[in-house]
C-alpha positions, 0 to 999 in steps of 0.5 A: 500500500502506498503512503497516500492510501495509508495516510487516507486510511489513517484519516478514516481511522480517526473519524471512526475513533471519534464515532466510537468515542461519542457512542461510548459516552452516550451508551454509558449515560443510558446505562447510568454510569456509576461503575456498573458492569455495563459501563466496564464492558462499554469502556473496554470494548468501545473506548479503548479501541476509540483511543487507539484509532485516534492515536493512529489518526494522529500518527498519520497526520504527523507523518504527512507533514513531519519533514516540514513541520519542524520541532514545533510539529514534533513537540506538539505531536509528542504531547498529543500522543502522550496525552492520548496514551495516558488517557488510554492507560488511565481507562484500562487502569480504572476499569480493570487494575483498580477494580481488581486490586481494591474492588472499586470501579470509577471512584472519582480521583482514583489513579486511573481517573486522575491519569485520564484527567492529566492526559486530557489536560495535555491535549489543548497544549499539544494541539496548539503547538502542533497547529503552529507547526502545521501552519509553518509546514504548509503541507495541508491546504485551505481550512485543513491547515488550521484544524489542529490549532482550532482544535487546540483552542476549542479544547482549551475552552471546554477542558477549562469549563470541565475542570471548573465544574469539578473544582467549584462548590458554588451553586450560582446559576452560571456555575450550575449551567457550566457543571451540567454542560461541561461534560457534554461539551468536552465529549462532543468537542473532542469528537468534533475536533478528531473528526475534523483532523481525520477528515483533513487527513483523508481529504488532502491530496497527496503531493 
């Protein structure tokens, strides 16, 4: 398989990963969450493959422009890869390792849950740096060139709102709204960004 076809396929993988990410969140919501067996199965069968597919898409995007994106592109890619990898390991640790060691599933602030949070907080910085490298590289054309930077800026907003919803104890009106909307904005914001990244990779013509 030539590099152009492989690159396009990786873009499709990223889009499929985005879909699995959303499907996982929706199904977990319907099952009630809270550490049920159904949630454990969904997050094992759907979320782990979703994160792996997102990693594959990210690798394809970076590979497409690696020779021209310089140190900024390489640094942004490394941060994004590390952040997504930590989220994957955190999900595995929370669902299986912590469950079998301590008999607890999804107790907030367990090591696995914290790892997922750390990985998530790395993504905005990673995509912003990757986005600057992408603009510098000039490999992607049109709107595709702005996708990583736009994704990073959007993530910075939604992740900040999510962290605020966890750390605030106030019950003021606007903070109640933030606490209710932030998880949904995060889930769908991540899915939208990864879908755009995958589509940019899939639709960009090889030079």
